[in-house]
C-alpha positions in Angstrom: 68.8 169.5 101.8 72.1 169.9 100.2 73.9 168.0 102.9 71.4 165.4 102.7 71.4 165.1 98.9 75.5 165.1 99.1 75.4 162.0 101.9 73.3 160.3 99.7 75.4 161.5 96.6 78.2 159.5 98.6 76.7 156.8 99.4 75.5 155.9 95.7 79.1 156.3 94.2 79.9 153.9 97.7 77.5 151.7 96.3 78.5 151.9 92.9 81.9 151.5 93.7 81.5 148.1 96.3 79.3 146.6 93.4 82.1 147.5 90.8 84.5 145.6 92.9 82.2 142.5 93.5 82.0 142.1 89.6 85.6 142.3 89.4 85.6 138.6 89.1 83.7 135.8 89.1 86.4 132.9 91.3 89.6 133.1 92.2 92.0 130.4 93.7 95.8 129.4 92.9 97.8 128.6 90.5 99.5 125.1 90.8 101.0 122.1 88.4 101.7 119.1 87.8 104.7 117.9 90.5 106.8 114.7 89.7 108.9 113.8 92.6 111.9 111.3 91.3 113.4 109.4 94.0 116.2 107.0 93.7 116.3 103.3 92.3 119.2 101.8 93.8 121.5 102.4 96.6 124.7 103.8 96.8 126.6 107.1 97.1 125.8 110.2 94.1 128.9 109.7 92.4 127.7 112.3 90.1 124.5 114.7 90.7 124.5 117.5 88.3 121.0 119.8 88.7 120.2 122.9 90.3 116.8 124.3 91.2 115.1 126.3 88.5 117.1 124.5 86.0 115.0 123.4 83.2 115.6 119.7 82.3 114.3 117.6 79.0 112.2 113.8 79.0 116.0 111.5 79.0 118.6 114.1 80.4 121.3 112.0 82.1 121.8 113.4 85.1 124.1 111.9 87.3 124.7 108.0 88.9 124.6 106.2 91.7 127.8 104.3 92.6 127.9 100.8 91.2 131.3 98.9 91.4 129.9 96.3 94.4 127.1 95.7 91.8 129.7 95.2 89.0 132.1 93.0 90.9 129.0 90.8 92.0 128.6 90.6 88.3 131.5 89.8 87.4 132.3 86.8 90.3 128.3 85.2 88.9 129.9 85.3 85.6 133.5 83.3 86.7 130.6 80.9 88.5 128.8 80.5 85.5 132.0 79.4 83.6 133.2 76.9 86.5 129.8 75.4 85.9 130.0 75.1 82.6 133.1 73.7 82.6 131.9 70.3 84.2 129.8 70.3 81.0 130.7 66.2 79.3 131.7 66.6 76.2 129.3 63.9 74.8 131.1 63.4 71.2 134.7 62.4 72.5 132.7 60.4 75.5 131.0 58.5 72.7 134.0 57.7 70.0 135.1 54.5 71.5 131.8 53.1 71.5 130.8 54.8 67.5 133.8 53.0 66.8 133.1 49.4 68.0 129.9 49.9 66.5 131.5 50.4 62.7 133.7 47.2 63.1 130.8 45.9 64.2 128.6 46.3 61.5 132.0 45.5 58.9 131.6 42.5 60.6 128.4 41.7 60.4 128.3 42.6 56.7 130.9 40.5 56.0 129.5 37.6 57.8 126.7 38.5 55.8 127.8 37.5 52.7 129.6 34.6 53.9 127.0 32.8 54.9 125.5 33.6 51.7 128.3 31.9 49.7 128.0 28.8 52.8 131.1 29.8 54.3 130.2 30.7 57.5 127.3 29.3 60.2 124.0 31.3 60.7 125.3 30.7 64.7 128.4 33.5 63.8 126.2 36.1 62.2 123.7 36.1 64.6 126.9 36.7 67.2 127.9 39.6 65.0 124.4 40.7 64.8 123.8 40.8 68.5 127.4 42.7 69.1 125.8 45.1 67.0 122.5 45.8 68.7 124.3 45.5 72.0 126.9 48.6 71.3 123.6 50.3 70.1 122.2 50.2 72.9 125.2 51.2 75.1 125.4 54.6 72.7 121.4 55.0 72.9 121.9 54.8 77.0 125.0 56.8 77.3 124.1 59.4 74.6 121.0 60.1 77.4 123.3 59.8 80.5 124.7 62.6 79.1 122.5 64.4 77.8 120.8 64.3 81.3 124.1 65.7 82.5 124.0 68.2 80.3 120.4 69.7 80.7 121.1 69.4 85.2 124.6 71.4 84.2 122.7 73.7 82.2 119.7 74.2 85.0 122.3 75.4 87.4 123.7 78.1 85.6 120.2 79.5 84.5 119.5 80.7 87.8 123.3 82.6 87.9 122.1 84.1 84.9 118.8 85.5 86.1 121.2 87.2 88.9 123.8 88.5 86.2 120.4 90.0 84.4 118.9 91.9 88.4 122.2 93.2 88.6 122.1 94.7 85.0 118.5 95.9 85.5 119.8 97.7 89.1 123.0 99.0 87.2 120.8 100.7 84.9 118.6 101.9 87.6 121.8 103.5 89.1 121.6 106.1 86.4 119.3 108.9 86.9 117.7 109.7 84.0 115.3 112.1 84.1 111.3 111.3 83.3 109.8 113.9 82.3 110.5 117.6 80.8 110.3 120.6 83.2 112.2 122.9 85.6 113.5 121.6 88.6 111.3 122.9 91.6 113.4 121.0 94.6 117.1 119.8 95.4 116.8 117.1 97.8 120.6 115.7 97.7 123.7 116.6 97.2 127.0 115.0 95.2 128.6 112.4 97.4 125.5 111.5 99.5 124.4 108.5 100.5 121.0 107.4 99.3 118.8 104.5 99.4 116.2 103.1 96.8 113.3 105.2 97.1 115.1 108.8 98.3 113.7 111.4 96.8 116.1 113.3 94.6 114.3 116.4 93.2 111.0 117.5 92.5 110.1 118.8 89.2 107.4 120.5 87.3 106.0 121.4 83.7 105.7 125.1 84.3 105.2 126.1 80.8 101.7 126.1 81.2 99.8 126.2 85.0 96.7 125.4 86.2 94.1 127.7 88.4 92.4 125.5 91.0 89.3 127.7 91.6 85.5 127.0 93.3 82.5 128.6 92.1 79.1 128.3 93.4 76.1 126.4 92.4 74.6 129.3 90.5 77.8 129.8 88.7 77.4 126.1 87.6 75.3 126.2 84.8 77.0 129.5 83.3 80.1 127.8 82.6 81.2 124.9 80.4 84.2 122.6 79.6 86.7 124.5 77.4 85.4 127.4 77.8 87.8 130.5 77.3 88.1 133.1 80.7 90.1 135.6 81.9 92.6 135.2 84.6 94.0 138.2 86.5 96.8 138.3 88.3 98.1 141.7 91.1 100.6 143.3 89.2 100.7 146.4 91.4 98.9 147.6 94.1 96.1 148.4 91.4 96.7 146.7 88.7 96.3 142.9 87.5 98.7 141.4 84.6 96.0 139.2 82.4 96.0 136.1 80.8 93.8 133.6 78.8 92.3 130.9 80.0 90.9 127.7 79.3 88.4 125.6 81.2 89.6 121.8 81.5 88.0 120.1 84.3 85.1 120.6 86.3 84.0 118.9 89.7 80.5 117.0 89.3 81.0 117.1 93.6 80.0 119.8 95.8 82.5 120.5 98.7 82.8 122.7 101.4 83.9 125.8 100.7 87.8 126.1 101.6 89.3 128.6 104.1 91.9 130.3 102.0 89.4 130.6 99.0 86.6 133.6 98.3 83.9 133.1 95.6 81.8 135.3 94.4 79.2 134.7 97.2 81.3 134.1 99.9 78.1 133.0 102.1 77.9 130.1 100.1 78.6 126.4 101.9 79.0 124.6 99.3 80.9 125.2 96.1 82.7 123.2 92.6 86.0 123.1 91.5 87.2 124.1 88.5 90.7 123.9 86.3 92.0 126.3 84.4 94.3 126.1 82.1 96.6 129.4 81.9 99.4 129.6 79.2 102.5 130.7 81.7 104.8 133.6 79.9 106.8 133.4 82.7 104.6 135.5 85.0 102.9 132.9 86.4 104.1 130.9 90.0 103.1 128.2 91.8 101.3 129.3 94.5 100.0 132.5 93.3 96.5 133.6 93.4 94.4 134.0 90.1 91.0 135.8 89.8 88.7 134.6 86.9 85.9 136.3 85.2 84.1 134.3 82.7 83.4 135.6 79.8 
């Protein structure tokens, strides 16, 4: 009888321990961060590339540049072509000066003959001849000005594509300067100084690890008990028998069920369909991307 009681007591203790272990957490998952891969936007040799894995960067930091010598020489060539084309621009004032002088002379003669006709010292025909000369010169000046304007416009249009090419090169030169776009920690470095890169080649991967996201999975039975912005307890392994505890906030709950991921365990391992949740956890330096975490709903 004593042996029977002892056996039942052992089984009871085992069941209590088992229940306690099962209730230690409600869901588990892995920590992740929003990772950004920064790629080259120009082609050429990396003349300067000053960053290392684990280094913290701020948005806007200048971390290097790609060789821009050929772009600079191409820009100089285009500028020279623009100046050469503009040198063909006609001098409208100089080319109309002779006709303008003749017109002024003809206008004086017209005024003089007008007075002579009024004094009966000249014939009407003489005045008409001078007036016709004035009208002819005005038409010649107008035609010449129109022709010069067309030539000027044509030359300006010839330089317009060249100016656009200069702007394109300026943009390429700007993109040759590597500016870090987001604040965070460098996770992986894909290139080294003096290496020749092409447009689209990854240079490094960066992520903000000041706060990580724990992606966990819950069953349909647990779904009614959690809500957005709910505070939860997040546990990570500290030693073989102890946990590191953090506070987390539910930032996202999936509205679609999915099959249980093989690498994730939930409270009810027999559940076929689960819901993904994201829990935002402020990182005190202990949490790492890919680390497992366990969630206890408060």
